[in-house]
C-alpha positions in Angstrom: 0.1 0.4 0.1 1.4 3.4 -1.0 -0.6 6.2 0.2 0.0 9.6 -1.8 -1.6 12.6 -0.2 -1.7 16.6 -0.8 -3.3 20.0 -0.1 -5.0 21.2 -3.3 -7.4 23.8 -4.8 -9.3 23.3 -8.3 -12.3 21.4 -7.1 -13.7 21.4 -10.5 -10.3 20.3 -12.3 -10.2 17.3 -9.8 -13.7 16.3 -10.1 -13.3 16.3 -14.1 -10.2 14.1 -13.6 -11.9 11.6 -11.0 -14.8 11.3 -13.6 -12.4 10.6 -16.3 -13.9 7.7 -18.2 -11.6 7.6 -21.1 -8.4 6.7 -18.9 -10.5 4.3 -16.6 -11.6 1.0 -17.3 -14.1 1.7 -14.4 -14.9 4.4 -12.4 -17.2 4.5 -9.5 -18.4 7.2 -7.0 -18.4 4.9 -4.0 -19.6 7.4 -1.3 -20.3 11.6 -1.0 -20.5 12.5 2.9 -21.6 16.0 4.3 -22.8 17.6 1.7 -26.4 18.1 -0.4 -24.9 17.1 -3.6 -24.1 13.4 -4.2 -21.7 14.1 -7.2 -18.6 15.2 -7.5 -18.8 18.4 -8.9 -21.8 20.0 -6.6 -19.6 18.4 -3.7 -16.5 20.1 -4.4 -18.5 23.5 -5.4 -20.2 23.5 -1.8 -16.8 22.7 -0.1 -15.2 25.9 -2.4 -18.2 28.1 -1.1 -17.4 27.5 2.1 -13.7 28.1 1.5 -14.4 31.8 0.3 -15.7 32.5 3.8 -11.8 31.8 5.1 -8.3 32.7 3.6 -7.6 29.3 2.4 -6.7 28.7 -0.8 -5.7 25.0 -0.7 -9.2 23.8 0.6 -9.3 20.1 -0.4 -6.9 17.1 0.6 -6.5 14.4 -1.8 -5.2 11.3 -1.2 -4.6 8.3 -3.6 -4.0 4.8 -2.6 -2.2 2.2 -4.6 -2.1 -1.4 -3.3 0.1 -4.1 -4.2 -2.1 -6.2 -6.5 0.7 -8.8 -6.9 0.2 -9.6 -3.1 -3.5 -9.6 -2.9 -6.6 -7.6 -3.9 -7.8 -5.6 -1.2 -12.0 -5.7 -0.3 -14.0 -2.4 -0.3 -14.0 -3.2 3.9 -10.0 -2.7 4.1 -10.0 0.3 2.1 -12.6 1.8 4.3 -10.3 0.7 7.5 -7.1 2.5 5.4 -9.3 5.9 5.1 -10.7 5.8 8.7 -7.5 5.0 10.2 -5.9 7.8 7.7 -8.9 10.6 8.8 -8.0 10.0 12.5 -4.3 10.8 12.1 -4.6 13.8 10.1 -7.3 15.2 11.9 -9.9 15.3 9.2 -12.7 13.3 11.5 -16.1 13.8 10.8 -15.4 16.2 7.8 -17.5 16.4 4.2 -15.3 13.3 2.1 -15.8 11.7 -1.4 -14.4 8.1 -2.2 -14.0 6.9 -5.9 -12.8 3.9 -7.2 -10.8 3.4 -10.1 -10.2 0.3 -12.3 -7.0 1.2 -14.6 -5.6 -1.1 -16.8 -7.0 -4.0 -14.2 -5.4 -2.7 -11.3 -7.8 -1.0 -8.9 -7.0 1.8 -6.7 -9.2 4.4 -4.8 -8.8 8.3 -4.2 -10.2 10.1 -1.3 -10.8 13.8 -0.9 -11.8 15.8 2.2 -12.6 19.5 2.5 -10.7 21.0 5.1 -12.9 23.6 6.0 -14.3 23.0 9.1 -18.2 24.8 9.0 -18.5 24.9 12.8 -15.2 27.2 13.5 -14.8 28.6 9.9 -11.2 27.8 9.8 -9.2 25.2 7.8 -8.2 22.1 9.7 -4.4 22.2 10.2 -2.3 19.5 8.4 1.4 19.3 9.3 3.8 16.3 8.7 1.1 14.4 6.9 3.5 12.3 5.0 5.3 10.7 7.8 1.7 10.3 9.3 0.5 8.7 5.9 3.6 6.5 6.4 3.2 5.6 10.0 -0.9 4.3 9.0 0.1 2.3 6.1 3.0 0.4 8.4 0.2 0.0 10.6 -2.3 -1.3 8.4 0.1 -3.6 6.6 1.0 -5.2 9.9 -2.3 -5.7 10.6 -3.4 -7.5 7.6 -0.2 -9.2 6.5 1.0 -7.1 3.6 4.8 -6.5 2.5 5.7 -2.7 2.3 8.5 -1.8 -0.1 11.7 -1.2 1.5 11.8 2.6 1.7 8.0 2.3 3.4 9.7 0.2 6.4 11.7 2.8 7.6 10.8 6.2 9.0 14.2 7.7 9.8 17.8 7.4 8.6 18.7 8.1 4.9 18.4 4.7 3.5 14.9 5.4 2.5 15.8 8.4 0.4 18.1 6.2 -1.8 15.5 5.3 -4.4 14.2 8.9 -4.4 15.9 9.8 -7.4 14.8 7.1 -9.4 11.2 7.4 -8.8 9.4 10.1 -11.4 8.5 13.2 -10.4 5.0 14.8 -11.2 6.3 16.3 -14.1 8.1 13.6 -15.1 5.3 11.4 -14.7 3.3 13.5 -17.3 5.7 13.5 -19.8 5.9 9.5 -19.6 1.8 9.9 -20.3 2.2 12.2 -23.5 5.4 10.3 -25.0 4.8 6.8 -23.6 8.7 6.4 -22.8 9.7 5.7 -19.2 12.3 7.1 -17.3 14.0 3.8 -16.3 14.5 3.3 -20.0 15.7 6.5 -20.9 18.2 6.7 -17.8 19.3 3.3 -19.2 20.0 4.7 -22.9 21.7 7.5 -22.0 23.7 6.0 -19.5 24.8 3.1 -21.9 25.6 6.1 -24.5 27.8 7.6 -21.5 29.9 5.0 -20.7 30.3 3.4 -24.3 32.1 6.9 -25.7 35.0 8.5 -24.7 34.5 12.4 -26.2 31.8 14.8 -26.4 31.6 14.1 -29.9 30.8 10.8 -29.4 28.4 10.6 -26.8 26.6 13.2 -29.1 26.4 10.8 -32.1 25.5 8.1 -29.8 22.8 9.9 -28.5 21.7 10.6 -32.0 21.5 6.9 -32.9 19.5 6.4 -29.6 16.8 9.3 -31.1 18.1 11.5 -27.9 19.4 15.1 -29.0 21.7 17.0 -27.4 20.7 21.1 -27.3 21.5 24.1 -25.1 18.3 24.8 -22.7 17.3 28.0 -21.3 18.1 27.6 -17.8 20.8 24.6 -17.9 23.8 24.3 -19.5 22.7 21.2 -21.6 19.5 19.3 -22.2 18.2 16.4 -23.9 15.6 16.2 -26.5 14.0 12.9 -27.1 11.7 11.9 -30.0 8.6 13.0 -28.4 10.0 16.4 -28.3 10.2 16.4 -24.4 13.4 18.1 -22.9 15.2 17.1 -20.1 18.0 18.1 -17.9 21.5 15.8 -19.0 22.9 15.8 -15.6 19.7 14.1 -14.3 19.7 11.5 -17.4 23.2 10.0 -16.7 23.7 7.6 -13.6 27.1 8.0 -11.9 28.2 11.0 -13.8 28.8 14.3 -11.7 28.4 17.7 -13.7 32.0 18.4 -13.4 32.7 15.4 -15.2 29.6 16.1 -17.8 31.5 19.4 -18.4 34.8 18.0 -18.9 34.1 15.8 -21.6 31.8 17.9 -23.5 34.2 21.3 -23.1 35.0 20.6 -27.2 31.1 21.2 -27.3 30.3 24.1 -25.2 26.5 24.9 -25.3 26.8 28.0 -27.5 28.0 25.3 -30.0 24.8 23.3 -29.7 20.7 24.6 -31.2 18.8 25.6 -29.3 16.0 23.1 -27.4 13.2 24.4 -30.2 15.5 23.5 -33.3 16.2 20.1 -31.6 12.2 19.7 -31.1 11.7 20.4 -35.1 14.3 18.2 -35.7 12.2 15.1 -33.7 9.6 16.3 -35.4 11.0 16.2 -38.6 12.5 12.8 -38.1 9.1 11.4 -37.1 7.3 12.5 -40.3 10.1 10.8 -42.1 9.8 7.5 -40.3 5.4 7.8 -40.8 6.2 8.3 -44.8 8.8 5.7 -45.1 6.3 3.3 -43.1 3.1 4.4 -45.3 5.6 3.9 -48.5 6.7 0.1 -47.8 3.1 -0.5 -46.5 4.0 -0.9 -42.4 0.7 0.4 -41.4 -1.5 -0.5 -39.0 -4.2 -3.8 -39.5 -7.3 -3.1 -41.0 -9.5 -4.0 -37.9 -7.6 -0.9 -36.1 -9.7 2.1 -36.0 -8.2 5.6 -37.2 -7.6 8.3 -35.3 -10.5 10.2 -37.0 -12.8 7.1 -36.4 -11.8 6.8 -32.7 -12.5 10.5 -32.1 -15.9 10.1 -33.9 -16.5 6.9 -31.5 -15.7 8.9 -28.5 -18.0 12.0 -29.6 -21.2 9.6 -29.7 -20.2 8.3 -26.2 -20.2 12.1 -25.3 -23.7 12.4 -27.5 -25.2 9.3 -25.6 -24.2 10.3 -22.1 -25.7 14.2 -23.0 -28.8 12.3 -24.0 -29.5 11.2 -20.9 -29.1 15.0 -19.7 -31.0 16.0 -22.2 -34.0 13.8 -21.8 -33.8 14.7 -17.6 -34.0 18.6 -18.4 -37.0 18.0 -21.0 -38.8 16.3 -18.4 -37.9 19.0 -16.0 -39.2 21.7 -18.3 -42.6 19.9 -18.8 -42.9 19.4 -15.0 -41.9 22.8 -14.1 -44.7 24.3 -16.6 -47.2 22.0 -14.9 -46.6 22.9 -11.6 -46.5 26.5 -12.7 -49.9 26.1 -14.6 -51.7 23.9 -11.2 -50.8 26.8 -9.1 -52.3 29.6 -11.5 -55.1 27.3 -11.4 -56.0 26.7 -7.6 -55.2 30.4 -7.0 -57.9 31.1 -9.5 -60.5 28.7 -8.3 -59.6 29.7 -4.7 -60.5 33.4 -5.7 -63.5 32.4 -7.4 -65.0 30.3 -4.8 -64.3 33.0 -2.2 -66.1 35.4 -4.4 -69.2 32.8 -5.0 -69.5 32.4 -1.1 -69.8 36.4 -1.1 -72.6 36.4 -3.4 -74.6 33.8 -1.5 -74.2 35.3 1.4 -75.3 38.8 0.3 -78.3 39.9 1.8 -81.3 41.6 -0.1 -84.3 43.7 0.4 -84.7 45.4 3.3 -81.7 43.4 5.3 -79.8 45.0 2.1 -81.1 48.5 2.5 -80.9 48.4 6.4 -77.2 48.1 5.6 -76.3 50.3 3.3 -78.4 53.0 5.6 -76.5 51.9 8.8 -73.1 52.0 7.2 -72.4 48.1 8.0 -72.1 47.4 4.0 -69.0 50.3 4.0 -67.4 47.9 6.8 -68.0 44.8 5.4 -66.5 45.9 2.0 -63.6 47.1 3.7 -62.9 43.7 5.3 -63.1 42.1 2.0 -60.9 44.4 0.3 -58.7 43.4 3.0 -59.0 40.1 2.8 -58.2 40.4 -1.2 -55.0 42.4 -0.6 -53.7 39.2 2.1 -54.7 36.7 0.0 -53.1 38.5 -3.2 -49.7 38.4 -1.2 -50.1 35.0 -0.2 -50.4 34.1 -3.9 -47.2 36.4 -4.7 -44.8 34.5 -2.0 -46.4 31.3 -3.6 -45.3 32.2 -7.4 -42.2 33.6 -6.3 -41.3 30.4 -3.8 -42.1 27.9 -7.0 -40.1 30.5 -9.4 -37.3 30.2 -6.6 -37.2 26.3 -6.3 -37.5 26.0 -10.1 -34.5 28.2 -10.8 -32.4 26.1 -8.5 -33.2 23.2 -10.6 -32.5 24.6 -13.6 -29.2 26.1 -12.3 -28.9 22.7 -10.9 -29.1 21.4 -14.7 -26.8 23.8 -16.1 -24.4 22.7 -13.4 -24.5 19.0 -14.4 -24.0 19.8 -18.2 -21.0 22.2 -17.3 -19.6 19.2 -15.3 -20.3 16.7 -18.6 -18.6 19.6 -20.6 -15.7 19.5 -18.6 -15.6 15.5 -18.4 -15.6 15.6 -22.3 -13.4 18.0 -22.4 -10.7 16.2 -20.6 -11.5 12.7 -22.5 -10.9 14.5 -25.5 -7.5 15.9 -24.2 -6.9 12.0 -22.8 -7.7 10.8 -26.1 -5.1 13.6 -28.0 -3.0 12.5 -25.8 -3.1 8.8 -26.4 -2.7 9.5 -30.3 0.5 11.4 -30.0 1.9 8.8 -27.2 1.1 5.7 -30.4 2.3 8.4 -33.0 5.9 8.6 -31.0 5.9 4.6 -30.0 5.1 3.7 -33.4 8.0 6.3 -34.7 10.2 4.8 -32.4 9.9 1.2 -33.8 9.7 2.6 -37.6 13.7 2.2 -38.1 16.4 4.8 -38.5 15.5 7.5 -41.2 16.4 10.9 -40.5 17.0 14.0 -42.6 20.6 14.5 -43.5 23.4 16.2 -41.5 22.9 19.7 -42.4 19.5 19.9 -41.2 20.0 17.8 -37.9 21.1 19.4 -34.4 24.0 16.2 -34.3 26.9 18.4 -34.0 25.4 21.5 -35.9 26.1 24.7 -34.6 24.4 27.8 -35.2 25.7 30.0 -37.8 27.8 32.3 -36.4 27.2 36.2 -36.4 29.2 38.2 -38.7 31.6 40.4 -36.9 32.5 43.6 -38.3 36.0 44.5 -36.7 36.6 48.4 -36.3 39.1 50.1 -38.3 42.3 50.0 -36.7 45.7 52.0 -37.0 47.3 49.0 -39.4 50.6 50.9 -39.8 51.1 50.6 -36.3 51.3 47.4 -35.7 54.7 45.9 -35.3 54.2 42.6 -37.0 51.2 42.5 -39.6 51.0 38.9 -40.0 50.4 38.4 -36.1 47.6 41.0 -35.4 47.0 41.7 -31.6 44.3 43.8 -29.8 41.2 44.7 -31.7 42.7 43.0 -35.1 42.4 39.4 -35.5 43.4 37.5 -38.5 40.8 38.0 -40.8 42.3 41.5 -40.9 45.2 39.8 -43.3 43.2 40.2 -46.0 43.0 43.8 -46.2 44.6 45.0 -49.4 47.3 46.9 -49.5 47.1 50.2 -50.2 49.1 51.9 -53.4 52.0 53.9 -52.7 51.0 57.5 -52.9 54.0 59.2 -55.6 56.7 61.4 -53.7 55.7 65.0 -54.3 58.1 66.8 -56.4 59.6 70.5 -55.1 59.1 73.2 -57.0 62.0 75.2 -58.1 61.6 78.9 -56.6 64.1 80.4 -58.9 63.8 81.2 -62.4 60.8 82.7 -64.5 57.2 81.2 -65.1 58.1 80.0 -68.1 61.1 78.1 -66.9 58.8 76.2 -64.3 56.3 75.3 -67.1 59.4 74.2 -69.2 60.6 71.7 -66.7 57.3 70.3 -66.0 56.5 69.5 -69.3 53.5 72.2 -70.2 53.4 74.7 -72.4 51.0 77.5 -71.2 48.6 79.4 -73.4 49.4 82.8 -72.5 47.0 85.3 -74.2 48.6 89.1 -74.3 47.1 92.0 -72.4 45.9 95.0 -73.9 48.2 97.7 -73.5 47.3 100.4 -70.6 45.9 103.9 -72.3 48.7 106.5 -71.8 48.1 108.7 -68.6 48.4 112.5 -69.2 51.4 113.5 -67.9 51.3 116.2 -65.0 53.9 119.0 -64.9 54.2 118.8 -61.5 54.1 115.8 -59.3 52.9 117.7 -56.4 49.8 119.4 -57.7 46.8 120.7 -55.4 43.5 118.6 -54.5 41.7 121.3 -56.9 43.9 119.9 -59.8 43.4 116.6 -59.1 39.6 116.4 -58.8 39.5 118.3 -62.3 41.8 116.2 -64.4 39.0 113.0 -62.8 36.0 114.9 -64.1 37.7 115.9 -66.9 38.6 112.2 -67.3 34.7 110.9 -66.8 33.1 113.3 -69.3 35.7 111.7 -72.3 34.7 108.5 -71.6 30.9 109.5 -71.2 30.3 108.4 -67.6 27.6 110.0 -65.6 29.5 111.8 -62.3 25.8 111.1 -60.3 23.4 108.5 -58.6 21.1 108.7 -61.8 19.2 105.6 -59.7 18.6 107.8 -56.9 17.4 111.0 -59.0 14.9 108.3 -61.1 13.5 107.3 -57.5 13.3 111.0 -56.3 12.3 113.1 -59.1 9.8 116.0 -58.2 6.5 116.1 -59.5 5.8 118.2 -62.5 4.2 121.6 -60.8 0.7 122.6 -62.3 0.2 126.1 -62.5 -3.0 126.3 -63.8 -6.1 127.8 -61.7 -8.5 125.7 -61.0 -11.8 127.1 -59.7 
């Protein structure tokens, strides 16, 4: 007997898991205690409503009991005996609980769920050291019923009970096994064998690829292994007896940055699966004709869901008819009551002198007031009856809607289980269909990602002492730089001689245009003439050349208007 218990929330998800009929051969809800609803979805919804009044998030305690079927098959009384001992040791006595039995692959096991919320104190039951308490219960139960426990369950102290914990599959690894169909023991055995039979990192990678495992670069870890199903595993946890520094030393020639990413390795594994499936179809290695195709299996499961939904649809139709009948009967009853009272009043109504006297004395007015008050009271009672009926029928409709939602969750869970089973079968078939794989160029086996182009900074190449071995920012890629052509040395121009001689030495013959001879300047009689004589000579020169001495533009802009000398009357 191996009990596994934990605190958790998510009651509706747990209810869908426990009612999953696809993954189990048989599902039986044996007992639901302490709730109004007798189904798992309704019971867990009530427990969640109670938990909202507290700060408890993990309001459930889930326990699974897995007996060793090779020793004996437990009876229901023995299951209930273990459950009673467990809840007494955990402090969950008199708490609401649900017990479900599953038969999966011929193996019967039980699931128990308790509510941790104490409705009287409105607080959660404290659960501490629950694993150790369950271990003690399993030991007492095995002693009383003559059952042999595993070695790890026999001892309560010491490090011996943790020796096989590394070999046990965790929850994440169990889910990976369920998706892929590859067990952890087989994977560890294959990778460890590849490690022990190789000596270098490249040989180890090739040995892994031959076993359909591909080494890649992980996000958080240095090295990860991707299997044929695309599941990612830590390399250090897959090699038994190897330490982390040993793995790093052997794979030093293949650092993580030279390996592809895990996404590329998953894409490569998918390509291998497609190639092997195509090869199997080409060679005729397909399934038998009696075996259903994936689409046929999906259609079969949908037909089962439709049959289960048909029963619920029938109950909903019956509920709708019954509620309509109840509303009609209530309306007829109220109408009949009003009609009977009106007829009784009509029969008792006085006539003749009695009616005259009642009207004269005012008694008839008092009788009318009393009857109106009775009518108002009866109308309020009728309204309350209608509201009570509507409230009850609305609760019934909500309950039916809750059943439909619970059924939808179970259907989605079963469809997801079917898709998981189809993928698992595909992975298993691809693993046994030869060794077809794409070319090595497209695969992750020793195929480093393309390196980014590095642009070297321009440096003073002429300052390097040895251009064959560049240092600093230079690399050997800089040796391919083409040498610059030599610049011809500048010839110094002789500063002696005339300009024509300089052109002649340079081999050039300039084309010289003769300049016009300047006009002769009239000779002055005296070199030191007065200022008046100088102005006179310049004025004569301007008159001789035909130049205007004034600012003609200014005269045009400021020319005075002609004066009109005529007299106007």
